[in-house]
C-alpha positions as CSV (number, residue, x, y, z in Angstrom):
1,M,-112.3,33.2,-13.3
2,D,-114.3,31.4,-16.0
3,E,-113.5,28.3,-17.7
4,H,-113.2,27.9,-21.4
5,A,-111.7,24.7,-23.6
6,G,-108.1,26.4,-23.3
7,G,-108.4,26.5,-19.1
8,P,-109.3,29.3,-17.0
9,V,-109.5,33.1,-18.3
10,L,-110.3,36.5,-16.5
11,D,-113.8,37.7,-16.2
12,E,-114.5,39.8,-19.3
13,G,-115.8,42.5,-17.4
14,F,-112.4,43.1,-15.1
15,A,-110.5,42.5,-18.3
16,R,-112.4,45.7,-19.9
17,E,-111.8,47.6,-16.8
18,L,-108.3,46.8,-16.9
19,V,-108.3,48.0,-20.8
20,H,-110.3,51.3,-19.8
21,R,-107.9,52.4,-17.1
22,A,-104.8,51.6,-19.2
23,R,-106.2,53.9,-22.0
24,A,-107.4,56.7,-19.6
25,E,-104.0,56.7,-17.9
26,G,-102.1,56.8,-21.4
27,V,-100.5,53.3,-20.6
28,N,-99.9,51.1,-23.8
29,L,-101.1,47.5,-23.8
30,V,-98.2,45.9,-25.1
31,G,-94.5,46.8,-25.2
32,P,-92.0,48.3,-22.4
33,G,-94.1,49.7,-19.6
34,G,-97.5,48.2,-21.3
35,L,-100.4,46.7,-19.6
36,L,-99.5,43.2,-20.1
37,G,-96.1,43.6,-19.2
38,G,-97.2,45.1,-15.5
39,L,-99.7,42.2,-15.2
40,T,-97.2,39.7,-16.0
41,K,-94.8,41.4,-13.2
42,Q,-97.7,41.1,-10.5
43,V,-98.9,37.9,-11.2
44,L,-95.4,36.5,-11.1
45,E,-94.0,38.5,-8.1
46,T,-97.3,37.7,-6.3
47,A,-97.0,33.6,-7.1
48,L,-93.0,34.0,-5.7
49,E,-94.2,35.6,-2.6
50,A,-96.8,32.4,-2.3
51,E,-93.8,30.1,-2.8
52,M,-91.9,31.7,-0.4
53,S,-94.6,31.8,2.4
54,E,-94.9,28.3,1.6
55,H,-91.5,27.7,2.2
56,L,-91.0,29.7,5.3
57,G,-94.4,28.4,6.7
58,C,-95.9,32.2,7.4
59,D,-96.6,35.1,5.4
60,A,-94.6,37.9,4.9
61,N,-94.6,40.5,8.0
62,D,-96.0,37.5,10.2
63,P,-94.5,37.7,13.9
64,V,-94.1,34.1,13.9
65,G,-91.4,34.4,11.0
66,R,-89.1,36.4,13.4
67,N,-88.5,33.4,15.4
68,G,-84.8,33.5,14.6
69,E,-85.0,30.6,12.2
70,N,-84.6,31.3,8.2
71,S,-86.8,34.2,7.4
72,R,-87.0,36.4,4.3
73,N,-84.3,38.3,3.1
74,G,-85.0,41.0,0.7
75,V,-85.2,40.6,-3.3
76,R,-83.2,40.2,-6.1
77,T,-84.3,41.9,-9.3
78,K,-84.4,39.8,-12.3
79,T,-85.5,40.1,-16.1
80,V,-87.3,37.3,-17.5
81,V,-88.2,37.0,-21.4
82,T,-92.1,36.5,-21.8
83,D,-94.5,36.1,-24.5
84,V,-95.2,39.8,-23.6
85,G,-91.4,41.0,-23.8
86,A,-88.9,41.4,-21.1
87,V,-90.2,41.8,-17.7
88,S,-88.0,42.9,-14.6
89,I,-89.3,41.1,-11.4
90,D,-88.4,41.0,-7.7
91,V,-87.4,37.4,-6.7
92,P,-87.6,36.8,-2.7
93,R,-84.8,35.5,-1.0
94,D,-84.5,33.9,2.1
95,R,-81.5,34.3,5.0
96,D,-80.6,30.2,4.5
97,G,-80.8,30.7,0.7
98,T,-82.9,27.5,0.6
99,F,-85.7,28.9,-1.3
100,T,-86.0,27.3,-4.8
101,P,-88.6,29.2,-6.7
102,V,-90.9,26.9,-9.1
103,I,-92.7,29.6,-11.2
104,V,-89.4,31.0,-12.2
105,K,-86.8,28.8,-11.5
106,K,-83.2,29.8,-10.7
107,R,-81.1,31.1,-13.5
108,Q,-84.1,31.1,-15.8
109,R,-84.1,33.7,-18.1
110,G,-87.4,33.1,-20.4
111,L,-90.6,32.0,-19.9
112,T,-93.7,29.9,-21.8
113,G,-92.6,29.8,-25.8
114,M,-89.1,31.5,-25.5
115,D,-87.3,28.1,-25.8
116,N,-89.5,27.3,-28.8
117,I,-88.7,30.5,-30.6
118,V,-85.0,30.2,-30.4
119,L,-85.5,26.2,-31.5
120,S,-87.7,27.5,-34.7
121,L,-85.1,30.0,-35.7
122,T,-82.1,27.7,-34.9
123,A,-84.0,25.2,-37.3
124,K,-84.4,27.7,-39.8
125,G,-80.5,28.2,-39.7
126,L,-79.8,31.5,-38.2
127,T,-76.5,31.6,-35.9
128,S,-76.8,32.3,-32.1
129,G,-75.5,35.7,-32.8
130,E,-78.6,36.1,-35.5
131,I,-81.2,35.1,-32.7
132,S,-79.9,37.0,-30.3
133,A,-79.9,40.2,-32.4
134,H,-83.7,39.5,-33.7
135,L,-84.9,38.6,-30.2
136,A,-83.2,42.3,-29.0
137,E,-85.3,43.8,-31.9
138,I,-88.3,42.0,-31.4
139,Y,-88.9,41.6,-27.7
140,D,-86.5,44.3,-26.6
141,T,-84.7,41.9,-24.5
142,S,-80.9,41.2,-24.4
143,V,-80.1,37.4,-24.7
144,S,-76.7,36.1,-25.0
145,K,-75.3,33.8,-27.6
146,E,-74.5,31.6,-24.7
147,T,-78.0,31.2,-23.7
148,I,-79.0,30.4,-27.1
149,S,-76.5,27.8,-27.4
150,R,-77.4,26.3,-24.1
151,I,-81.0,26.0,-25.3
152,T,-79.9,24.5,-28.3
153,D,-77.8,22.0,-27.1
154,Q,-80.1,20.8,-24.3
155,I,-82.5,20.0,-26.9
156,V,-79.8,18.4,-29.4
157,D,-78.8,16.3,-26.3
158,V,-82.5,14.9,-25.9
159,M,-82.7,14.6,-29.7
160,V,-79.6,12.5,-30.1
161,E,-80.6,10.5,-27.0
162,R,-84.2,9.7,-28.9
163,Q,-82.5,9.0,-32.0
164,N,-79.9,6.3,-30.6
165,R,-82.7,4.7,-28.2
166,P,-83.2,1.1,-29.2
167,L,-86.4,0.2,-31.0
168,D,-88.9,-2.2,-30.5
169,R,-89.6,-5.0,-33.0
170,V,-92.2,-4.4,-35.0
171,W,-92.6,-7.8,-36.5
């Protein structure tokens, strides 16, 4: 990976090869089943597996993990809304149920800018139902009115707390 002002970026040749292969195989770049969704899925699942390996102290299929202590226990499928649309990922589980992923937290349904989109639409006066319908139309995903309300409630709580904070004397 190379560096640029915004952080690390993929090698340009690698990116070209991915696009070339996607086109040759008739895969769209965006949208359901698209290249970006597939890449996002692969990156997230790889990161989650790395987190599980760190949590258990061994890689998948390592004989060390068969010591009768906590070990891998399959996966659970979860759909998360990302900037490239809804992505279905397999989240690894452990037998003790003590694995707490960081990259995609438990009960987290959206990644990156989704909360900002919800807040922006709320600020523009859309109802939870209208926002839910908008996300379904634009991102091809289902976000319940309750989830949208939870997102806005969390932000409203932070805003009220900030509004009511004691101010420093200026003079």
